[in-house]
N, C-alpha and C positions, 0 to 999 in steps of 0.2 A: 363501872359498867357491869350489868346483869348478865352473867354467862348462860342462864336459863334463854335468853333473848336469842343467843348465837345458836342455839342446838338445831333449829331447821337448817342454818347454813352449813353445820357441820355433818348432819345427816345428806345435804345435798351432795357434798364433797363424797362423802364415804359412797353413796350409792353410784354415784359416776364414777369411782375409782374401780367398781367391779366389773365394770365393761372396758374403760379406758386404762389398763394397767400400767403401773409405773412411770405415769405423767402427773403426778400429785401438783408440781409446779405449775403446769399449765392449766390443768383443771382449776386451779385456787386463781390464776389470771382470768379465767372465762369467768368464774363466779363474779370474780372483784368488778368486771367490765358491766356485767348485768346489774350489779348493785348499784353501780354509779350511774346507771340509766343510759348506759352507751350501747352503740350496735358493734357487733364482734366480727371480724375477719379473720378465717381459719386458712392460711396457705400453706401448702405442703404438696408432695407428690400424691399423686392417685393410691389408695390403698393402705394409707397410714391411720387411717381412722377419722378424718374430718368431719365426714357426715355423720357417722356413728356418735361423735361428739356433741355433734348440734342436735341431733335426735335425743340423746341421753338429757341434755339439757331442756329440751323444751318440755320433755315429758315430765322431768322430776319438778319442773316448777309448777307444775299444775295448770298451764295456761293452754287457750286453745293455739293451734298451729297449723300452719301449712306449708307444704314443701312444694318448690318449683325447681323444675330441672331446666338450668338456663341452656337455651341453645340459640344456634346461629338464626334460626327462623322464630324463635321468640318475640313477639311484638308488645309494644307499650301496653296496648289494650288486654293483651294476655294477663299482664299483672294488674292493672288498675281498674279494668272493667271496661263496660260499654253502654252508651245509651241507645236502645232501640224503640224504634215505633211500635206502639202496640193499639191495635186498631179498637180493642175493646175499650180501652181507656181513653182514646181519643188523643194520644200524646205520646211524648217519648218517655221512657223509664230507664232509670239507671240499675244496671244489674252489676253489682260490686266483684271485683276480682280477689285471688286469692290473698292479695294484701291487706284486705280488711280480716285481720287477725290479731293475735296477739304476739306471737313468735312466726316471722316467715323465715323458713329454710330457702335461702337462695344457694342452690347447689351449683357449683362450677360457675360462678356469678360471671367469669371472664370468658365463658364461652359464647355468651350474647353480644350482640354488637353495640357500639356507642349509644344509639339511640334507645335502646332498651335500658341499658345502664342507666342513663339519664332519668328515665321514669322514675326511679327509685329515690331523687335527689329530694325532692319537696316531703315525701312521706317519711324520709330520716331525718330530715332536718325540722319540719313544722307539724309533723303528725297528721296530716291532712293530705287529700288527693284533690286536685282539680281536673275536672272532664267536662268539657264542653261548657265551659263557663260557670260551672257551679263545684264549689268547694263541698266535700264530704270529709268529715272526721274521722279519724282512725281508732279503735278501740284503745282502751288503757290498760294496763303498759302496754307500749308497742316496742317490739325489738327486730330488729333484724341480726340473723346469724347466715353470715355468709362464707361459703368455701370457695377456695381458688386453686388453680393449677400453677405452678410456676410459669411463667411468662414466656420463657423460651420453648413451651412445648407448643406442638402443632394445634392450629384450630382455637388458638386463645386471642382476645382482644384487651390490651392493658388497660387496668382501670385508669380514667383520667383522675387529676388531682384533687378537681373538686369532689368526686366520688370516695375516693380515698381519705379525704377528710373528716367524710361523715362517719367513718368507723372510729370509735374511740381506742380501740385497742385491734392489733394484728398479732396473733399468734402462730406458732409451727410445733407441731407435734414430734416430728423425726422419729426415726426407726425405734422400736421397745428395745430394751437391754435384753441380753438372752434369757434371763429368769421370767422376765413379763412374757415375752415370746411363747417361752416354752409353756408357760400357764395356758397362753392364749392356744396354743395347739393343742392341748390337752383338754381345753375345756369346752364348753357350751358355745355354738355359734352365736357370734353376737346380735343377728336378726332375732334368734328366740329370746336372747337375754333383754332385747329391745321391749319385746312383746309382752316380757314378765315384769317391767319397771311399773312401779306406782308413783302418783306425786308425793313429795313430802314437804310440800309447802302449797299455798295458792297464791293468788293474785293480790290479795288482801294482805296478807304477810308478808309478800315482797315489798310492796309499796310503804308498809310500815318500816322495814329495814333500811329502804332507801331514803325516808325521813331521818333515820338514824345517822347514815353516812353523811348527810348534809348538816348534820350537828357537830361533827367530828371538830375537835378546835386544831386552827392551824395558827402557830405562833407567826409574830413578826419576822423572826430570825428565818424560819423555814419560808415564808414568802420572799425574802431576800434571796435564800438559795435557788427558790424556783425561778426568780426574775434573772439571777446570774446564769443559769442555765438556758433560758431562753434566749438573753442576750448573746450567748454563745454561739447559739445556733445561727444568729444573725450578724455574726461579725465576718463573714466569708472566709474563714479560717478553714472550717470542718465541712461547709455545705453551700450549695448554690444559693437556696431562699433559707430564710430562717423560718421559723414558728409563727404562726399567727395568734392573736389573742384568743380566737377560739381555742386553738390548740392547747394553750397555756391553760385556759381554764378546765378543758377536760382533764390534762395531765392532773391537775389538783381535785378532781371529782375521784380519779381512780388511785390516786395516793390516799386519799380517805376511805374509800372502799379498803384498801388495804389494811389500812390501819384498823378498821371495825373487824376485819377477818382475824387480826392478830389480837382481838379482844381489848383494845385500847382505844381510850376516847381523845387521842391527839395524833396528829401525823408526826413520822420521826423522819430524820434524813435517809434512813434505811428503807422507807416506804415509798419515797421519792425515788430514791435508785433503783429499786427493785422494780416499779412500773414502768419507768422511764423509757426502756429500749422499745417494749412491746406498744407502748402509747404515742410515739414519736417518730421511730424508724420509716414507719411506711408514709411518712408525710414528708421526706426529706430527700434530697439527692446529693450523695457525696459529691465532692468537688472533682472536675475532670482531674484524671491523672492518680487519683487515690486508688491504692491496692485494695482496701478495706472496700466491703458491702457498707450499707447504711447502718445494720445494727452494730457492726465492728467501731463504724466510726462514732456513735452515740457512745459506745463503751470508752472509747478513748477520750472523748471529750469529759465525760464523768470524771474520768482519773485527772483530767487537768483542771478542771475547775475546784477551788477550794469550798470546802463548807465554812460559811461563815460562824 
């Protein structure tokens, strides 16, 4: 693999690391998600940098983006757009909403009601929007980068399973380590840093890299391992319901992206293991009585399933 082809990706990670400090692994996962053509969910406490990471990704990718603050009174038409009668034209004209962009920053997505959350389902899966019986294609590439607060916080509505399944990956930032937090306290305000950011790639470069991801080799042995992991989620030992075929395909795309970021033209078991918790934990519910959360349960399952 030509190392020069990966220079934009390395520049992207370096630039975001200047704002989101001490979170190289999470930044790499976020980049892998977008490389794989997936939507990204960032779940964590308020104030740890979720929205800043989403902004930094959108700006650095050089794509058109819109930010929507999800609230309890946000309506589907506020996202998708609305058809209005215009007397001058003698008919209804469609006025597109903020979803007609390349990167939609859905901030605090779980503060909106279920009806508004569901308005994104068609856009995230089929890259189109249907309003008043007419289908409108979305720009390409199209990503949703959403943030959400923990579900136990006041004023939140849990995302339904169908919505969670549309996100390729879910990551958490967590608190910074002491050194990174000191650098933040002594450094420039993150809002000023965001204003100074410049794109390090464009849509054409990103789409070319996504084609490289699709060409990453996956061996039969690796596919056997992936199928064993999928079957383990369906066994009833670890989770209530197992992964869907769509989830399995999503995991494979994410593992391919992880391999590309490592500079390899093939997927290794390490790629699959590294990406699996972020790619499937948000889709699964641990069995009743389990003391572990979904991510810890995925790690336990990984330890129990042998590599072929």
